[in-house]
C-alpha positions in Angstrom: 0.0 0.0 0.0 1.4 3.4 -1.0 2.2 5.7 1.9 1.4 9.4 1.7 3.3 12.3 3.4 1.2 14.7 5.6 1.4 17.3 2.8 0.2 14.8 0.2 -2.6 13.6 2.6 -3.7 17.3 3.2 -3.5 18.0 -0.5 -5.7 15.1 -1.4 -8.3 16.0 1.2 -8.3 19.6 0.1 -8.6 18.5 -3.5 -11.7 16.5 -2.7 -13.2 19.5 -0.9 -12.4 22.0 -3.7 -14.0 19.6 -6.3 -17.4 19.6 -4.7 -20.1 21.4 -6.6 -21.5 24.6 -5.2 -25.3 24.5 -5.3 -25.6 28.3 -5.9 -23.4 28.0 -9.0 -25.2 27.5 -12.3 -23.8 26.4 -15.6 -26.4 25.8 -18.3 -25.6 23.9 -21.5 -26.1 26.1 -24.6 -25.6 23.3 -27.0 -27.2 19.8 -27.3 -24.7 17.0 -26.7 -25.2 15.6 -30.2 -24.4 18.9 -31.8 -21.3 19.3 -29.6 -20.1 15.9 -30.5 -20.6 16.5 -34.3 -18.8 19.8 -34.2 -15.7 18.7 -32.4 -12.5 17.7 -34.2 -9.3 16.1 -32.8 -7.0 18.8 -31.5 -9.9 21.1 -30.4 -9.8 22.7 -26.9 -13.0 22.4 -25.0 -13.5 25.1 -22.4 -15.9 24.4 -19.5 -17.8 26.7 -17.1 -17.4 24.7 -13.9 -19.5 25.0 -10.8 -17.1 23.6 -8.2 -15.4 25.5 -5.4 -12.1 25.7 -7.3 -13.9 26.8 -10.5 -15.2 29.8 -8.6 -11.6 30.7 -7.6 -10.3 30.3 -11.2 -13.1 32.4 -12.7 -12.5 35.1 -10.1 -8.7 35.3 -10.7 -9.1 35.2 -14.5 -12.2 37.4 -14.7 -13.6 34.8 -17.1 -16.5 32.4 -17.6 -14.2 29.5 -18.2 -12.6 27.5 -15.3 -11.5 24.3 -17.1 -10.0 23.2 -20.4 -9.7 19.7 -22.0 -8.2 18.5 -25.2 -10.4 16.6 -27.6 -8.4 13.6 -29.0 -11.2 11.8 -30.9 -10.7 8.1 -31.1 -6.9 8.2 -30.4 -7.4 6.3 -27.1 -10.3 4.0 -27.5 -10.3 3.5 -31.3 -13.3 4.2 -33.4 -15.8 2.8 -30.8 -19.1 4.6 -30.9 -19.8 4.0 -27.2 -21.0 7.1 -25.3 -18.3 6.1 -22.8 -15.5 6.5 -25.3 -12.7 8.5 -23.7 -12.3 11.3 -26.1 -11.0 14.1 -23.8 -7.7 14.5 -22.0 -7.7 16.7 -19.0 -6.0 17.4 -15.7 -8.3 16.7 -12.8 -7.8 17.8 -9.2 -8.2 14.3 -7.8 -7.2 12.0 -10.5 -4.4 13.9 -12.3 -4.1 13.7 -16.0 -6.9 11.4 -17.2 -9.0 10.5 -20.2 -12.8 11.0 -19.9 -15.9 10.8 -22.2 -17.4 13.9 -23.7 -20.6 13.1 -21.9 -19.0 14.2 -18.6 -19.6 17.9 -19.7 -22.9 17.4 -21.7 -24.8 19.5 -19.2 -22.3 22.3 -18.8 -21.8 25.6 -20.7 -18.9 24.9 -23.0 -16.9 26.4 -25.9 -14.9 24.9 -28.7 -11.6 26.6 -29.6 -9.9 25.3 -32.7 -6.2 25.9 -33.6 -5.8 27.2 -37.2 -3.4 25.9 -39.8 -2.0 22.7 -38.3 -0.9 19.9 -40.5 -2.2 16.4 -39.7 1.2 15.5 -38.4 1.4 18.6 -36.1 -2.1 17.9 -34.9 -1.2 14.3 -34.1 1.9 15.5 -32.2 -0.2 17.7 -30.0 -2.6 14.9 -29.2 0.2 12.4 -28.6 1.9 14.8 -26.2 -1.3 15.0 -24.0 -1.9 11.2 -24.2 1.6 10.4 -23.1 1.1 12.3 -19.9 -1.9 10.3 -18.8 -1.3 9.4 -15.1 0.6 12.5 -14.2 -0.6 14.2 -11.0 -2.1 17.6 -10.4 0.2 20.2 -8.9 -0.6 20.1 -5.1 1.0 23.6 -4.6 -1.5 25.0 -7.0 -4.3 23.5 -4.9 -3.0 25.1 -1.6 -2.6 28.5 -3.3 -6.0 28.5 -4.9 -7.7 27.5 -1.7 -6.8 30.8 -0.1 -9.1 32.7 -2.4 -12.1 30.6 -1.4 -11.8 31.9 2.1 -11.9 35.5 1.0 -11.5 37.0 -2.4 -8.5 39.4 -2.2 -8.9 43.0 -3.4 -6.3 42.5 -6.1 -6.1 44.9 -9.1 -7.2 43.2 -12.3 -3.8 43.5 -14.0 -2.2 41.4 -11.1 -4.8 38.6 -11.0 -3.1 36.7 -13.8 0.2 36.7 -11.9 -1.5 35.0 -9.0 -2.1 32.0 -11.2 1.6 31.4 -11.7 1.6 28.9 -8.9 2.8 25.3 -9.0 6.0 23.6 -8.4 7.3 23.8 -12.0 7.5 20.0 -12.0 6.3 18.9 -15.5 4.8 15.7 -14.1 2.4 17.7 -12.0 0.0 19.2 -14.5 -2.6 22.0 -14.3 -5.4 21.8 -16.8 -4.6 24.8 -19.0 -0.8 24.5 -18.7 -1.0 20.8 -19.8 -2.7 21.9 -23.0 -0.4 24.9 -23.4 2.6 22.6 -23.3 1.1 20.3 -25.9 0.8 23.2 -28.3 4.2 24.6 -27.4 5.7 21.2 -28.3 5.1 22.2 -32.0 5.7 26.0 -31.3 2.1 26.9 -31.9 1.2 30.3 -30.4 -1.6 30.8 -27.9 -1.0 34.2 -26.4 2.8 34.7 -27.0 4.7 37.7 -25.8 5.6 39.9 -28.8 8.6 42.2 -29.1 8.5 44.9 -31.9 11.9 45.7 -33.3 12.9 48.7 -35.3 13.1 48.0 -39.1 16.3 47.6 -41.0 17.3 50.4 -43.4 15.9 48.5 -46.4 12.4 48.2 -44.9 9.7 50.7 -45.8 8.7 53.4 -43.2 6.4 52.2 -40.5 7.5 48.6 -40.8 8.0 46.8 -37.5 9.4 43.3 -37.1 7.5 41.0 -34.7 9.5 38.6 -32.6 7.5 36.0 -30.7 8.5 34.6 -27.4 6.8 31.6 -25.8 5.3 32.4 -22.4 5.9 29.9 -19.6 3.1 27.3 -19.5 2.2 28.2 -15.9 1.0 31.6 -17.1 -1.9 30.2 -19.1 -5.5 30.0 -18.0 -8.5 28.5 -19.8 -9.7 31.9 -21.0 -6.5 32.3 -23.1 -7.7 29.8 -25.7 -10.9 31.8 -26.0 -9.2 35.2 -26.5 -6.3 33.9 -28.6 -6.2 35.3 -32.1 -4.8 32.0 -33.3 -7.8 29.9 -32.3 -11.2 29.9 -34.0 -14.3 29.8 -31.8 -16.7 27.1 -33.1 -20.3 27.3 -32.2 -22.1 24.0 -32.9 -25.6 25.6 -33.4 -24.2 28.0 -36.0 -22.0 25.5 -38.0 -24.9 23.0 -38.0 -27.0 25.5 -39.9 -28.7 28.3 -38.1 -32.1 29.7 -39.2 -34.0 31.6 -36.5 -37.1 31.7 -38.7 -37.5 27.9 -38.3 -37.6 28.0 -34.5 -40.7 26.7 -32.7 -41.6 29.3 -30.1 -43.9 28.7 -27.2 -47.0 30.8 -27.6 -48.7 31.9 -24.4 -52.4 32.6 -25.1 -52.4 35.4 -22.6 -49.4 37.2 -24.0 -48.9 39.4 -27.0 -45.7 38.6 -28.8 -45.8 41.8 -30.8 -44.9 44.1 -27.9 -45.9 47.7 -28.3 -43.6 50.5 -27.0 
């Protein structure tokens, strides 16, 4: 039987506490599960609006709807099985570490699909393989202890400093955090998410006003789930739109006592 140190025991107990759902938190699915499944492609990042205690802390610190991120890997783990239990998402979980889970786990949550643009099949496969090879890695316990402080009392921190408060963690690559795991997967092929950009003065032969952009990869611990949403290098895919959207075909509930043509 594996023995745990007092810190590991406390970390696991705290992880179980932070993972519990908060009844007052609401996350309503905006897409039917079948539409979500049909719209996803391997290599997509699925963002989730969680309702657990730790989700509230992450949403506060990042000033964002999104508290969790998972990588859609299609049938790379379980083959082309059509079972609803097919493990098609790779994520870093507070209790279980890096794991593979079925898409149905988030069927009733508010989600968003973020799709990287311009990857070759080989590059996309490398991103997916990077994540799958890390299955079994553990969540960063230092991250758990630090985030827990903000559930006791939200600190009055200026907005521009909140992101820096997410740079927790031991730096140990075997202890993954959900967004940093996915960031590392894309960094393995040098794909940008929100890179730091330096603007250099042009050489003499360049036209006036020309600036050379030099990209620098930010450390993976600096990434949060919202970064995939705001990144200029990821498309936002909305299943209800790509499936064919026509508001004129909607069946609206008609209340006999109401007038739908409101007068102002």
